[in-house]
C-alpha positions in Angstrom: 100.3 -38.7 -138.6 96.6 -39.4 -138.2 96.2 -42.8 -136.4 93.4 -43.6 -138.9 95.9 -43.4 -141.8 98.6 -45.4 -139.8 96.1 -48.2 -139.1 95.8 -48.6 -142.9 99.2 -47.6 -144.2 101.4 -49.5 -141.7 100.5 -53.0 -143.0 100.3 -51.7 -146.6 103.8 -50.1 -146.4 105.2 -53.4 -144.9 103.7 -55.3 -147.8 105.4 -53.0 -150.3 108.7 -53.3 -148.5 108.5 -57.1 -148.5 107.9 -57.1 -152.3 110.8 -54.6 -152.8 113.4 -56.1 -150.4 112.4 -59.7 -150.7 114.2 -60.3 -147.4 112.9 -61.1 -143.9 109.3 -61.1 -144.9 108.0 -62.5 -141.6 109.8 -59.8 -139.5 108.5 -57.0 -141.8 105.0 -58.4 -141.6 105.0 -58.5 -137.8 106.4 -55.0 -137.7 103.7 -53.6 -140.0 101.0 -55.4 -138.2 102.3 -54.2 -134.8 102.4 -50.6 -135.9 98.9 -50.9 -137.3 97.7 -52.6 -134.1 99.0 -49.7 -131.9 97.2 -47.2 -134.1 94.0 -49.1 -133.9 94.2 -49.4 -130.1 94.8 -45.7 -129.9 91.7 -45.1 -132.0 89.7 -47.3 -129.6 91.1 -45.6 -126.6 90.1 -42.2 -128.1 86.6 -43.5 -128.6 86.3 -44.5 -124.9 87.4 -40.9 -124.1 84.7 -39.5 -126.5 87.2 -38.5 -129.3 86.4 -39.5 -132.9 89.1 -39.3 -135.5 88.5 -38.7 -139.2 90.5 -38.2 -142.4 89.1 -36.5 -145.4 90.6 -37.2 -148.8 89.7 -35.7 -152.3 87.2 -37.8 -154.2 84.3 -37.2 -156.6 82.9 -33.6 -156.8 80.9 -32.9 -153.6 81.6 -36.5 -152.5 85.0 -36.5 -150.7 86.5 -39.8 -149.4 86.1 -40.1 -145.7 87.9 -42.4 -143.2 86.1 -42.2 -139.8 87.0 -43.8 -136.5 83.7 -43.7 -134.7 83.2 -46.0 -131.6 81.8 -48.8 -133.8 84.5 -48.5 -136.5 87.3 -48.1 -134.0 86.2 -51.3 -132.3 86.1 -53.2 -135.6 89.5 -51.8 -136.6 91.0 -53.0 -133.3 89.4 -56.4 -133.8 90.9 -56.7 -137.3 94.3 -55.6 -136.1 94.4 -57.9 -133.1 93.3 -61.0 -135.0 95.5 -60.2 -137.9 98.6 -59.8 -135.7 98.1 -63.0 -133.8 97.4 -65.0 -137.1 100.6 -63.5 -138.6 102.6 -64.7 -135.5 101.2 -68.2 -136.1 102.0 -67.9 -139.8 105.7 -67.4 -139.1 105.9 -71.0 -137.9 103.3 -72.4 -140.3 105.1 -71.0 -143.4 108.6 -71.6 -142.1 109.4 -74.2 -144.8 107.5 -72.6 -147.6 109.5 -71.0 -150.4 106.8 -68.4 -151.2 106.9 -66.6 -147.9 107.4 -63.2 -149.6 104.2 -63.5 -151.7 102.3 -64.9 -148.7 103.1 -62.2 -146.2 102.7 -59.4 -148.7 99.3 -60.6 -149.7 98.2 -61.1 -146.0 99.2 -57.6 -145.2 97.3 -56.3 -148.2 94.3 -58.2 -147.0 94.6 -56.6 -143.5 95.0 -53.2 -144.9 92.0 -53.5 -147.2 89.9 -54.8 -144.3 91.0 -51.8 -142.2 89.9 -49.5 -145.0 86.6 -51.2 -145.2 85.7 -50.9 -141.5 87.0 -47.3 -141.3 85.3 -46.1 -144.5 82.9 -43.3 -143.8 81.6 -43.0 -147.4 80.3 -45.6 -149.8 82.8 -44.9 -152.6 85.7 -45.8 -150.4 83.8 -48.8 -148.9 83.3 -50.1 -152.4 87.0 -49.8 -153.3 87.9 -51.6 -150.1 85.2 -54.2 -150.8 86.9 -54.9 -154.1 90.3 -55.1 -152.6 89.3 -57.7 -150.0 87.8 -59.7 -152.8 91.0 -59.6 -154.8 93.1 -60.4 -151.7 91.0 -63.4 -150.8 91.2 -64.7 -154.3 95.0 -64.5 -154.2 95.2 -66.1 -150.8 92.7 -68.9 -151.4 94.6 -69.7 -154.6 98.0 -69.3 -152.9 99.0 -72.9 -153.6 97.7 -72.7 -157.2 99.9 -75.5 -158.4 98.0 -78.0 -156.3 95.0 -79.8 -157.8 91.6 -78.1 -157.2 93.1 -74.9 -155.7 92.5 -72.7 -158.7 89.0 -73.9 -159.1 88.3 -73.2 -155.4 89.6 -69.7 -155.7 87.6 -69.1 -158.9 84.5 -70.4 -157.3 84.8 -68.1 -154.3 85.4 -65.2 -156.6 82.4 -66.1 -158.7 80.0 -66.5 -155.8 81.0 -63.3 -154.0 81.2 -61.2 -157.2 77.7 -62.3 -158.2 76.3 -61.2 -154.9 78.4 -58.0 -155.0 76.0 -56.6 -157.6 73.5 -56.2 -154.8 75.9 -53.9 -152.9 76.5 -51.7 -156.0 72.8 -51.3 -156.8 72.0 -50.6 -153.1 74.8 -47.9 -153.0 73.4 -46.2 -156.1 69.9 -46.2 -154.6 71.2 -44.7 -151.3 73.4 -42.0 -152.8 70.6 -41.0 -155.2 68.1 -40.8 -152.4 70.3 -38.9 -149.9 72.3 -36.9 -152.4 75.5 -37.8 -150.6 77.9 -40.7 -150.5 78.4 -40.2 -146.7 77.3 -43.4 -145.0 75.9 -41.7 -142.0 73.8 -39.4 -144.3 72.4 -42.3 -146.3 71.3 -44.1 -143.1 68.4 -41.6 -142.9 66.9 -43.1 -146.1 63.3 -44.4 -145.6 60.3 -45.7 -147.5 60.6 -48.0 -150.5 64.2 -46.9 -151.1 65.2 -48.3 -147.7 63.4 -51.6 -148.4 65.0 -52.0 -151.8 68.5 -51.0 -150.6 68.2 -53.2 -147.5 67.3 -56.3 -149.5 70.1 -55.6 -151.9 72.6 -55.2 -149.0 71.4 -58.5 -147.7 72.2 -60.2 -151.1 75.8 -58.8 -150.8 76.1 -59.9 -147.2 74.9 -63.4 -148.2 77.7 -63.7 -150.7 80.5 -62.5 -148.4 79.2 -64.2 -145.3 78.4 -67.4 -147.1 74.7 -67.5 -146.2 72.3 -70.1 -147.7 72.1 -70.7 -150.6 75.5 -69.1 -151.2 77.4 -71.1 -148.6 79.1 -73.7 -150.7 82.1 -71.5 -151.7 83.4 -71.1 -148.1 84.0 -74.8 -147.6 85.9 -75.1 -150.8 88.0 -72.1 -149.8 89.8 -74.4 -147.4 92.3 -75.0 -150.2 94.3 -72.1 -148.9 96.9 -72.1 -146.1 95.5 -72.4 -142.6 96.4 -68.9 -141.5 94.4 -67.7 -144.5 91.4 -69.7 -143.4 91.7 -68.4 -139.8 91.9 -64.7 -140.9 89.3 -65.1 -143.7 86.7 -66.8 -141.4 87.2 -64.6 -138.4 87.6 -60.8 -138.8 88.0 -60.1 -142.5 86.3 -61.4 -145.6 83.4 -63.4 -144.2 82.9 -60.8 -141.4 82.4 -58.1 -144.1 78.8 -59.2 -144.8 77.7 -59.1 -141.2 79.6 -55.8 -140.6 77.7 -54.3 -143.6 74.3 -55.2 -142.1 75.3 -54.1 -138.6 76.5 -50.7 -139.8 73.3 -50.1 -141.9 70.8 -51.6 -139.4 69.5 -48.1 -138.3 67.8 -47.6 -141.7 66.5 -51.1 -142.2 62.7 -51.3 -142.1 60.8 -54.1 -140.2 60.0 -56.1 -143.3 63.6 -56.2 -144.4 64.8 -57.1 -140.9 62.4 -60.1 -140.9 63.9 -61.3 -144.2 67.4 -60.9 -142.8 66.5 -62.9 -139.7 64.9 -65.7 -141.6 67.9 -66.0 -144.0 70.2 -66.1 -141.1 68.1 -68.6 -139.2 67.9 -71.0 -142.2 71.6 -70.7 -142.7 72.3 -71.4 -139.0 70.4 -74.7 -139.2 71.3 -75.8 -142.7 75.1 -75.2 -142.4 75.0 -76.5 -138.9 73.7 -79.8 -140.2 76.4 -79.7 -143.0 79.1 -79.3 -140.3 77.7 -82.2 -138.4 78.0 -84.4 -141.5 81.5 -83.2 -142.6 84.4 -85.7 -142.8 87.1 -83.0 -142.9 88.0 -80.8 -139.9 88.6 -77.6 -141.8 85.5 -78.0 -143.9 83.5 -78.6 -140.6 84.9 -75.3 -139.2 84.0 -73.6 -142.5 80.4 -74.8 -142.4 80.4 -73.7 -138.7 81.4 -70.2 -139.8 78.4 -69.8 -142.1 76.2 -71.1 -139.2 77.6 -68.6 -136.7 77.2 -65.7 -139.1 73.6 -66.9 -139.6 73.1 -66.4 -135.9 74.4 -62.9 -136.2 71.9 -62.2 -138.9 69.2 -63.5 -136.6 70.2 -60.9 -134.1 70.2 -58.1 -136.7 66.8 -59.4 -137.9 65.5 -59.2 -134.3 66.5 -55.5 -134.2 69.4 -55.9 -131.8 72.6 -55.3 -133.9 74.6 -55.0 -130.7 74.1 -58.7 -130.0 75.3 -59.5 -133.5 78.4 -57.3 -133.0 79.2 -59.0 -129.7 79.0 -62.4 -131.3 81.1 -61.2 -134.2 83.8 -60.1 -131.8 83.7 -63.4 -129.8 83.5 -65.5 -132.9 86.6 -63.8 -134.4 88.8 -65.0 -131.5 87.1 -68.4 -131.2 87.1 -69.4 -134.9 90.6 -68.2 -135.6 91.7 -70.3 -132.5 90.0 -73.3 -133.9 91.5 -72.9 -137.4 95.0 -72.4 -136.0 94.5 -75.6 -133.9 93.4 -77.4 -137.0 96.6 -76.3 -138.7 98.7 -77.8 -136.0 96.8 -81.1 -136.2 97.3 -80.9 -140.0 101.0 -80.5 -139.5 101.0 -83.4 -137.1 99.1 -85.9 -139.4 99.6 -84.2 -142.8 95.9 -84.2 -143.4 92.6 -82.6 -142.2 90.4 -85.7 -142.8 88.7 -86.5 -139.6 89.2 -90.3 -140.1 93.0 -89.7 -140.1 92.9 -87.2 -137.2 91.7 -89.7 -134.6 93.9 -89.1 -131.5 95.6 -86.1 -133.0 94.8 -84.2 -129.9 97.0 -86.6 -127.9 99.9 -85.7 -130.2 99.7 -82.1 -129.1 97.8 -82.0 -125.8 98.5 -78.3 -125.2 97.1 -77.4 -128.6 94.1 -79.7 -128.0 93.4 -77.9 -124.7 93.3 -74.6 -126.5 91.1 -76.1 -129.2 88.8 -77.5 -126.6 88.4 -74.2 -124.8 87.6 -72.5 -128.1 85.1 -75.2 -129.0 83.3 -74.9 -125.7 83.3 -71.1 -126.1 81.7 -71.5 -129.5 79.1 -73.9 -128.1 78.2 -71.3 -125.5 79.5 -72.6 -122.2 80.0 -70.1 -119.4 82.1 -68.2 -118.4 83.7 -68.3 -121.9 83.0 -65.4 -124.4 80.6 -67.4 -126.6 78.2 -67.9 -123.7 77.6 -64.1 -123.4 77.2 -63.4 -127.1 74.9 -66.4 -127.7 72.9 -65.4 -124.7 72.5 -61.9 -126.2 71.3 -63.4 -129.5 68.8 -65.7 -127.9 67.5 -62.9 -125.7 67.2 -60.6 -128.8 65.2 -63.3 -130.7 62.9 -63.9 -127.7 62.2 -60.2 -127.4 61.4 -59.9 -131.2 57.9 -59.6 -132.5 58.7 -62.7 -134.5 60.1 -64.7 -131.5 58.5 -68.1 -132.4 60.5 -68.1 -135.7 63.7 -66.4 -134.7 64.1 -68.0 -131.3 63.5 -71.4 -132.8 66.3 -70.8 -135.3 68.7 -69.4 -132.6 68.1 -72.4 -130.3 68.4 -74.9 -133.1 71.7 -73.3 -134.2 73.0 -73.4 -130.7 72.2 -77.2 -130.3 73.9 -77.9 -133.6 77.0 -75.9 -132.6 77.4 -78.0 -129.5 76.9 -81.2 -131.5 79.4 -80.7 -134.2 82.1 -79.3 -131.9 81.6 -82.2 -129.5 82.0 -84.6 -132.5 85.2 -82.9 -133.5 86.6 -83.0 -129.9 85.7 -86.7 -129.6 87.5 -87.7 -132.8 90.6 -85.6 -132.0 90.9 -87.2 -128.5 89.9 -90.8 -129.1 92.6 -92.7 -130.9 96.2 -93.6 -130.9 99.0 -91.1 -130.5 101.2 -90.8 -133.7 104.1 -88.5 -132.8 106.2 -87.6 -135.8 109.6 -86.0 -135.7 109.9 -83.5 -138.6 113.0 -81.3 -138.8 112.3 -77.7 -137.7 108.9 -78.7 -136.1 109.7 -77.5 -132.6 110.7 -74.0 -133.6 107.7 -73.7 -135.9 105.4 -75.0 -133.2 106.6 -72.3 -130.8 105.4 -69.5 -133.2 102.2 -71.4 -134.0 101.5 -72.0 -130.3 102.2 -68.4 -129.4 99.7 -67.1 -131.9 97.1 -69.6 -131.0 97.6 -69.0 -127.2 96.8 -65.3 -127.7 93.6 -66.0 -129.5 92.5 -68.7 -127.1 93.0 -66.3 -124.3 90.8 -63.8 -126.0 88.2 -66.5 -126.6 88.1 -67.2 -122.9 88.2 -63.7 -121.4 86.5 -61.4 -124.0 83.1 -61.9 -122.4 84.2 -59.9 -119.4 84.8 -56.9 -121.7 81.3 -56.9 -123.3 79.7 -54.7 -120.6 82.1 -51.9 -121.5 81.1 -52.1 -125.2 77.5 -51.2 -124.4 78.2 -47.6 -123.1 80.8 -47.2 -125.8 78.2 -47.7 -128.5 75.4 -46.0 -126.5 73.3 -49.2 -126.6 72.3 -51.8 -124.1 71.1 -55.4 -123.9 68.2 -56.5 -121.8 68.8 -59.1 -119.1 66.8 -62.3 -119.8 67.2 -65.2 -117.4 65.1 -67.4 -119.6 67.5 -66.8 -122.5 70.4 -67.8 -120.4 68.7 -71.0 -119.2 67.5 -71.9 -122.8 70.9 -71.1 -124.3 72.9 -73.1 -121.8 70.5 -76.0 -122.0 70.7 -76.0 -125.8 74.5 -75.9 -125.6 74.8 -78.8 -123.2 72.2 -80.8 -125.1 74.2 -80.3 -128.3 77.5 -81.3 -126.6 76.0 -84.4 -125.2 74.4 -85.4 -128.5 77.7 -84.8 -130.4 79.8 -86.7 -127.9 77.7 -89.8 -127.3 75.9 -90.2 -130.7 77.8 -90.4 -134.0 76.9 -87.7 -136.5 75.6 -90.2 -139.0 73.0 -91.5 -136.5 72.1 -88.0 -135.5 71.3 -86.9 -139.0 69.6 -90.1 -140.1 68.1 -89.8 -143.6 69.4 -86.2 -143.8 73.0 -87.4 -143.9 73.4 -87.9 -147.7 71.7 -84.6 -148.4 73.8 -82.8 -145.8 77.0 -84.3 -147.2 76.1 -82.7 -150.6 75.5 -79.3 -149.0 71.7 -79.5 -149.3 72.0 -78.8 -153.0 68.6 -78.6 -154.8 68.6 -79.6 -158.4 72.4 -79.4 -158.6 72.6 -76.4 -156.3 74.4 -73.2 -157.2 76.5 -75.0 -159.9 73.4 -75.7 -161.9 71.5 -72.6 -161.1 74.3 -70.0 -161.5 77.7 -71.3 -162.3 76.9 -73.4 -165.4 74.5 -70.8 -166.8 77.2 -68.1 -166.2 79.8 -70.2 -168.1 77.3 -71.0 -170.8 76.6 -67.3 -171.3 80.3 -66.6 -171.2 81.0 -69.2 -173.9 78.2 -67.9 -176.0 79.5 -64.4 -175.7 83.0 -65.7 -176.6 81.5 -67.3 -179.8 79.7 -64.0 -180.7 83.0 -62.1 -180.1 84.9 -64.5 -182.3 82.3 -64.2 -185.1 82.4 -60.4 -184.9 86.2 -60.5 -184.9 86.2 -62.8 -187.9 83.7 -60.4 -189.6 85.9 -57.4 -188.9 88.9 -59.2 -190.2 87.0 -60.1 -193.3 85.9 -56.5 -194.0 89.5 -55.4 -193.3 90.9 -58.0 -195.7 88.4 -57.0 -198.4 89.5 -53.4 -198.0 93.1 -54.4 -198.3 92.4 -56.4 -201.5 90.5 -53.6 -203.0 93.3 -51.2 -202.2 95.9 -53.5 -203.8 93.7 -53.8 -206.9 93.3 -50.0 -207.1 97.1 -49.6 -206.7 97.7 -52.2 -209.5 95.3 -50.4 -211.8 96.9 -47.1 -210.9 100.5 -48.4 -211.4 99.8 -50.4 -214.6 96.9 -48.4 -216.1 96.8 -44.7 -215.6 100.5 -44.3 -214.8 101.4 -46.5 -217.7 99.3 -44.4 -220.2 100.7 -41.1 -218.9 104.2 -42.4 -219.1 103.6 -43.7 -222.7 102.2 -40.2 -223.7 105.3 -38.6 -222.2 107.6 -41.0 -223.9 105.8 -40.4 -227.3 105.9 -36.7 -226.9 109.6 -36.9 -226.1 110.2 -39.0 -229.2 108.2 -36.7 -231.4 110.1 -33.7 -230.0 113.3 -35.5 -230.8 112.3 -36.1 -234.4 111.0 -32.6 -234.8 114.2 -31.2 -233.4 116.1 -33.2 -236.1 114.3 -31.1 -238.8 115.8 -27.9 -237.3 119.2 -28.2 -239.0 119.8 -24.4 -239.6 120.4 -24.8 -243.4 118.4 -22.3 -245.4 118.0 -24.4 -248.5 116.7 -27.3 -246.5 114.3 -25.0 -244.6 113.0 -23.7 -247.9 112.5 -27.2 -249.3 110.6 -28.2 -246.2 108.4 -25.1 -246.5 107.7 -25.8 -250.2 106.8 -29.4 -249.6 104.6 -28.5 -246.6 102.8 -25.8 -248.6 102.2 -28.2 -251.4 100.8 -30.8 -249.0 98.4 -28.2 -247.5 97.3 -27.0 -250.9 96.6 -30.5 -252.1 94.7 -31.3 -248.9 92.5 -28.1 -249.2 91.8 -28.8 -252.9 90.8 -32.3 -252.1 88.5 -31.2 -249.4 86.8 -28.7 -251.7 86.3 -31.3 -254.3 84.6 -33.6 -251.8 82.2 -31.0 -250.5 
């Protein structure tokens, strides 16, 4: 079978088996993920050997569905498969005591399968279908513990935010297909002129929703209501990555003015959500705000015209951020909370986990020789080489300083405090699975930077060496780490603290600008629908009453008159028949009497006239 199909169908088939058998869901999930991983690795190996795989499926007339494993899509497919597999290994331990493992693992595999379809899609129709599936899967996973307070509203908010922004993708796709006359993504990337400007800005709107860019960043922090493996997968290589992937894949057609807007949006997000992360009082929400900030840095690289730098940071960030979330999940198990005030010293409870968390944090800050250093260096170098260097480089460096500050703050809180070891039945066996999954991801976060030079020839692109970028990036990272370690976040933010804790919402933020108006419109539409429904029922009831009245008049009026005439005729016939006795003398008497009556009547009539 084509490895492109296996990469998608293996996790999907495992999800179906889990739902049918409802037995050993964790084992089936790992098996499906492993088979999909092998297929993705084969696709990547083929790409290094110059072999591209594709699978053509029937679709719309003259617009077939296409799955394509090009060097870029094969790399992204391998990323999704590797991160997904390691997160599932962690989830075996994390969900050990949960009674809804069947639903969890089936939905996780659906999520992975949908994301594989998205990154391997070679045409816009299939990409849109996969885009919808990852939206559905994320809604189900964020709302997994739907019985808990606030979970359903968090899932609904995430769905509403992303669905609102998805309109940009739909309109952009219509523009691209109409301009190119084809749904093939590669063909539409040749679009130019005003169509490219409009489509690029609309694609940015869609990316802002999925990748939680300012002002659409609030939903991602609230999505922490889901299980930790969901957060790790959602923030690293799947849902949130989809927006950045969309812009990286379409970057060849984006004109300069659109790239500048993308860079500015990303830069603002990197700073705004970095400040929010520095003000957070919950570890998972801090990491969520950090995710928005890091994807903002990727958009800065795209805006600088170097999508390869964004891609490298996406790859590094996937391993780093999933490691951080999995570590946060262990600390949550240890203290039964993710509030930073209650996690003081949690790193001492699990020193091995803390070591992995610290390595990932330093990688995210950009400390060499960890992977984040190389990707951050690429982004800063791209911003410095951009025609808009004063703006983009300032954003990139500010985002780097903030990254070091909020990660140092998290490390300080986790290490400083009293150890509070708890003995929970089954904890050791669960921790072995959780530790194995996290160890794999931390290893990637440490060593991935060494693989970056091989990606450049694979994608036929290169990054320019910039010593100044390395110096500035490392200086910014060290400055941020020092600030976050030695100065409390409240003092660092000063008067910005209350605003940052409220997500820098202006005039009520997205709730007042979008959510409440949307619900108001929905309620108004519901009232109109109810009025129309009542009117239709009224017209129907009137028709029924009229029909009943016609039926009564028919039954009691016309039918009654006809039946009366029939009865009278029958009676008259019966009486007339009585006269027919067969006796001649009686017949003659009747004849005489009748003749006399007729004669008298005629005579009387003549006398009158």
